[in-house]
N, C-alpha and C positions, 0 to 999 in steps of 0.2 A: 555544500554537499560533498562528502568525501569522494575521492576518486574511486571508480569501480562500481558504483551503485547502478542498478539496472534502470531505475526510474528517477525522475526529478520532481521536486515540489510542483504541484499543479497537474501532473500527469493523471489521466483517467485510466483506472485499472479495474480488473475484476479478479476474483479468485479463479484459479484454473478449473475448479469444480463447478463454477457458475456463481450466480448471485447478482446483487445489484452493482451498477457501475459506481465506483468510488474515486474520490480525489486524494492523491497522495499529499499529506500535509507535512510530514517530517520523518527522519530516520532516527533511530535510537542509538546512542553510543553505549548503552548499558547492555551487557550480555551478548555483544556482537562477537562472532567468531570469524575465522578466516573464510568459512564457507557460507555464512548466512548473516543477514542483518534483519532487524525488525523495522517494519514500515508502519507508520500510523496513517490510517485512511479515514476519511469522513464521507458520509452520504446521508441522504434523507430517506426515511421510511414514512411515506405519506408526508405530513408536515413536521414530523419529529426528526431532529438532528441526531445522528448516531456517529460514533467514532470508536475505533478499535485498532489494536496492533496485530499485524500479521507477519509471518516469516516472508522475506522477500521472494523466496523460491516458490511460494504458494500463489503468487500473483503474476498476471500477464497484462499487457496493454489491452484495454477494452477494444473490441471490434465495433465498427460503426453499425 
């Protein structure tokens, strides 16, 4: 994990606007700027596995 990222692989996060709890799976090296990185997250919707990329700034650590 590059220095300076807010999350590490395995962290449980949520979008700041709400939504399901997701697991951080990786960071993208493509399109990364000084101010932002892209984070791939995975989660389940029922029994269906989902994954998507989100801007790091749109995520926060999930609350218990």
